[in-house]
C-alpha positions in Angstrom: -2.5 -17.4 0.7 -4.8 -19.0 2.9 -4.0 -17.0 6.1 -2.9 -13.5 4.4 -4.7 -10.6 5.9 -4.4 -8.6 2.7 -5.3 -11.5 0.5 -8.4 -11.9 2.6 -9.1 -8.0 2.1 -8.6 -8.2 -1.6 -11.1 -11.2 -1.8 -13.9 -9.2 0.1 -13.5 -11.7 3.2 -12.6 -9.0 5.3 -14.1 -5.6 5.2 -12.3 -2.5 4.0 -12.5 1.1 3.0 -11.6 0.6 -0.4 -10.3 3.9 -2.5 -9.0 2.2 -5.5 -9.2 -0.8 -7.4 -8.0 -2.2 -10.7 -6.7 -5.5 -12.2 -3.4 -5.3 -10.5 -3.9 -3.4 -7.2 -6.4 -2.9 -4.3 -6.0 0.3 -2.2 -7.8 0.8 1.2 -7.8 3.3 4.2 -5.4 2.2 7.0 -7.6 1.3 10.2 -4.8 3.1 12.2 -3.8 6.1 10.4 -0.7 7.9 11.2 -1.6 11.2 9.0 -4.9 12.6 7.7 -4.5 10.5 4.8 -3.0 7.1 5.2 -3.9 4.5 2.6 -2.6 1.1 1.9 -1.7 0.1 -1.8 -1.5 -3.5 -2.2 -0.9 -5.8 -5.3 -3.4 -8.4 -5.9 -0.6 -10.8 -6.5 0.5 -12.1 -3.2 4.1 -11.1 -3.2 5.4 -11.3 0.5 7.9 -8.5 0.4 10.4 -6.5 -1.6 12.9 -9.2 -1.3 10.7 -11.5 -3.5 10.1 -8.8 -6.3 11.6 -10.2 -9.6 10.8 -10.1 -13.4 7.8 -12.3 -13.2 6.1 -9.9 -10.8 7.5 -6.4 -11.1 4.6 -5.2 -13.1 2.5 -5.5 -9.9 4.9 -3.1 -8.3 4.8 -0.6 -11.2 1.0 -0.7 -11.2 0.9 0.1 -7.6 3.1 3.2 -8.3 0.8 4.1 -11.2 -2.0 3.8 -8.8 -0.3 5.8 -6.0 0.0 8.7 -8.2 -3.8 8.5 -9.2 -4.8 8.0 -5.5 -2.7 10.9 -4.3 -4.4 13.2 -6.9 -7.9 12.0 -6.2 -7.0 12.7 -2.2 -5.9 16.2 -3.2 -2.3 15.8 -2.2 -1.0 18.3 -4.2 1.7 19.5 -1.9 3.3 16.0 -1.6 3.1 12.9 0.1 5.1 10.1 1.4 5.4 6.5 0.2 6.7 3.9 2.7 7.4 0.1 2.4 8.5 -2.0 5.2 10.4 -5.2 4.5 10.6 -8.0 6.8 10.5 -8.2 10.8 13.5 -5.9 11.2 12.1 -3.2 8.7 9.0 -3.3 10.7 6.6 -5.3 8.4 3.7 -7.0 10.3 1.6 -8.1 7.5 3.6 -10.4 4.9 2.1 -9.2 1.7 4.0 -6.5 -0.3 2.2 -3.1 0.3 3.1 0.6 0.4 1.4 3.1 2.9 0.7 6.5 1.1 0.8 9.3 3.9 -0.1 12.9 3.4 -2.7 15.6 4.2 -0.2 17.2 6.4 3.3 18.5 6.5 5.5 15.2 7.5 8.8 16.9 7.8 12.0 15.7 6.8 12.5 13.1 9.7 11.7 9.3 8.7 11.5 7.9 12.4 
């Protein structure tokens, strides 16, 4: 996608603080962290949101979650962490490229919002 912020980050056109990369996934630190550890985990294939996950692209979602486990371990999030996905405008999604927020490094409590 030509105008997609995350596609440009993945392509190296926009700088980021990369923490993980493989064939399927790119992960980088959020520029506006909401917790001591706040990492965005993004599939390298452009998928706009969870509504568009299907049998042709679900491998990218699985690979994102495999990466999340590796990243959490590397970041020392042994006591737990939160993974968040926002879908669509009403769900709070501001970049229309599927991504997962990995949050941790502090007790996040039970309240979601």
